[in-house]
VOMARVEX-771373 format. One line per field, with one value per residue (C-alpha): residue in three letters; chain; residue number from 1; x negated, z negated, y. Coordinates in nm, 4 decimals. Example, Ala and Ser with C-alpha at 12.3 -4.5 7.8 and 13.67 -1.06 7.14 Angstrom:
! VOMARVEX-771373
res: c(ALA  SER);
chain: c(A  A);
n: c(1  2);
X: c(-1.2300  -1.3670);
Z: c(-0.7800  -0.7140);
Y: c(-0.4500  -0.1060);
This chain:
! VOMARVEX-771373
res: c(MET  THR  GLN  SER  ASN  ALA  VAL  GLY  ILE  SER  THR  GLY  ILE  SER  THR  GLY  ALA  PHE  LEU  GLY  TYR  GLY  GLY  GLY  PRO  SER  ALA  THR  SER  LEU  GLN  ALA  GLN  LEU  GLN  ARG  TYR  GLU  LYS  GLN  LEU  SER  GLU  CYS  VAL  ASN  CYS  GLU  SER  ALA  LYS  THR  PRO  GLN  GLY  LYS  ALA  ASP  ILE  GLN  ALA  ILE  SER  ALA  ARG  ILE  SER  GLN  LEU  LYS  GLU  SER  ILE  ALA  GLN  THR  ASP  LYS  ALA  SER  ALA  SER  ARG  ALA  VAL  PRO  ASP  ALA  PRO  ALA  PRO  ALA  ALA  SER  ALA  ASN  ALA  GLY  PRO  GLY  GLN  PHE  ILE  ASP  VAL  PHE  ALA);
chain: c(A  A  A  A  A  A  A  A  A  A  A  A  A  A  A  A  A  A  A  A  A  A  A  A  A  A  A  A  A  A  A  A  A  A  A  A  A  A  A  A  A  A  A  A  A  A  A  A  A  A  A  A  A  A  A  A  A  A  A  A  A  A  A  A  A  A  A  A  A  A  A  A  A  A  A  A  A  A  A  A  A  A  A  A  A  A  A  A  A  A  A  A  A  A  A  A  A  A  A  A  A  A  A  A  A  A  A);
n: c(1  2  3  4  5  6  7  8  9  10  11  12  13  14  15  16  17  18  19  20  21  22  23  24  25  26  27  28  29  30  31  32  33  34  35  36  37  38  39  40  41  42  43  44  45  46  47  48  49  50  51  52  53  54  55  56  57  58  59  60  61  62  63  64  65  66  67  68  69  70  71  72  73  74  75  76  77  78  79  80  81  82  83  84  85  86  87  88  89  90  91  92  93  94  95  96  97  98  99  100  101  102  103  104  105  106  107);
X: c(-5.3707  -5.4029  -5.5524  -5.8425  -5.9600  -5.8736  -6.1071  -6.3608  -6.4837  -6.4581  -6.6730  -6.8850  -7.1212  -7.3671  -7.5388  -7.8342  -7.9391  -7.9452  -8.2243  -8.4803  -8.7964  -8.6213  -8.5509  -8.1194  -7.9138  -8.0194  -7.7406  -7.7368  -7.6306  -7.3932  -7.2282  -7.2338  -7.0300  -6.8062  -6.7095  -6.6136  -6.4132  -6.2430  -6.1714  -6.0437  -5.8458  -5.6452  -5.5981  -5.4415  -5.2384  -5.0793  -5.0244  -4.6672  -4.8148  -4.9143  -4.5848  -4.6293  -4.7850  -5.0979  -5.1319  -5.0818  -5.3531  -5.6121  -5.6052  -5.6377  -5.9542  -6.0700  -5.9729  -6.1542  -6.4857  -6.4395  -6.4474  -6.8026  -6.9614  -6.8600  -7.0331  -7.3460  -7.3347  -7.3131  -7.5852  -7.7961  -7.7737  -7.8411  -8.1601  -8.2445  -8.2253  -8.4060  -8.7290  -8.7366  -8.7826  -9.1423  -9.3749  -9.5030  -9.8489  -10.1219  -10.2939  -10.5160  -10.9169  -10.9113  -11.0164  -11.2485  -11.4258  -11.7440  -12.1257  -12.0987  -11.6835  -11.8262  -12.0798  -12.2931  -12.2987  -12.5643  -12.8143);
Z: c(-20.4668  -20.2863  -19.9407  -20.0361  -20.3092  -20.0821  -19.7991  -20.0177  -20.1721  -19.8921  -19.6731  -19.9542  -19.9856  -19.7936  -19.6852  -19.6082  -20.0192  -20.0663  -19.7798  -19.9466  -19.8298  -19.6452  -19.3637  -19.4829  -19.7781  -20.0494  -20.1234  -20.4956  -20.3139  -20.1016  -20.4053  -20.5448  -20.2768  -20.2719  -20.6358  -20.5510  -20.3138  -20.4431  -20.7221  -20.5163  -20.2967  -20.6067  -20.7153  -20.4130  -20.3650  -20.6908  -20.6438  -20.5883  -20.2147  -20.0888  -19.9156  -19.7164  -19.3942  -19.5152  -19.8307  -19.5906  -19.3465  -19.6941  -19.7769  -19.3842  -19.3960  -19.7046  -19.6433  -19.3270  -19.5077  -19.7345  -19.4479  -19.3180  -19.6322  -19.6827  -19.3138  -19.4208  -19.7545  -19.5400  -19.2966  -19.5948  -19.7682  -19.4675  -19.3608  -19.7589  -19.7047  -19.3673  -19.5293  -19.8509  -19.6518  -19.7329  -19.4323  -19.3304  -19.5545  -19.3709  -19.2570  -19.4815  -19.3463  -19.2201  -19.4460  -19.2144  -19.0939  -18.9611  -18.9636  -18.8701  -18.9367  -19.2364  -19.2708  -19.5712  -19.7111  -19.9653  -19.7283);
Y: c(25.8398  26.1343  26.1967  26.3685  26.1424  25.7934  25.9574  26.1391  25.8310  25.6207  25.8246  25.9720  25.6538  25.6216  25.3212  25.5020  25.5561  25.2161  25.1075  24.8691  24.7594  24.5324  24.8157  24.7911  24.7349  24.5280  24.2237  24.3985  24.7306  24.5887  24.3635  24.6793  24.8737  24.5992  24.6639  24.9895  24.9520  24.6740  24.9020  25.1825  24.9531  24.8133  25.1919  25.2845  24.9817  25.0010  25.4207  25.5586  25.6948  25.3236  25.3258  25.6347  25.6441  25.8334  25.5693  25.2868  25.4212  25.4730  25.1289  25.0178  25.1769  25.0875  24.7264  24.7563  24.9080  24.5904  24.3441  24.5207  24.5140  24.1583  24.0514  24.2355  24.1015  23.7609  23.8530  23.9966  23.6378  23.4424  23.6350  23.6064  23.2346  23.2350  23.4089  23.1816  22.9057  22.7998  22.7681  22.4285  22.3440  22.3863  22.0509  21.9267  21.7903  21.4835  21.2176  21.0387  21.3669  21.3107  21.5065  21.8718  21.8734  22.0793  22.3616  22.3980  22.7073  22.6653  22.5341);
């Protein structure tokens, strides 16, 4: 893979384009980016220039980006899991509530 292809593709994807309602990239968009970078890495590793200094640098840059994406996915999953935990249920009205505990709205 040539330098222009590897660098152009790896820097051409902006995480800003994938901002969701939560203020950050969604797990789905991060997963899609990860798949693209893994495909790009496979192409770079299997190309003729993989053994050249530039090819090695491209492979290292793509690998670093894959690591960043995996970390972001883990953080997004962790944040989603913490938001998915339901709040504690509201306390039920006491069974032995005496007079004056409730307001009669039909009076």
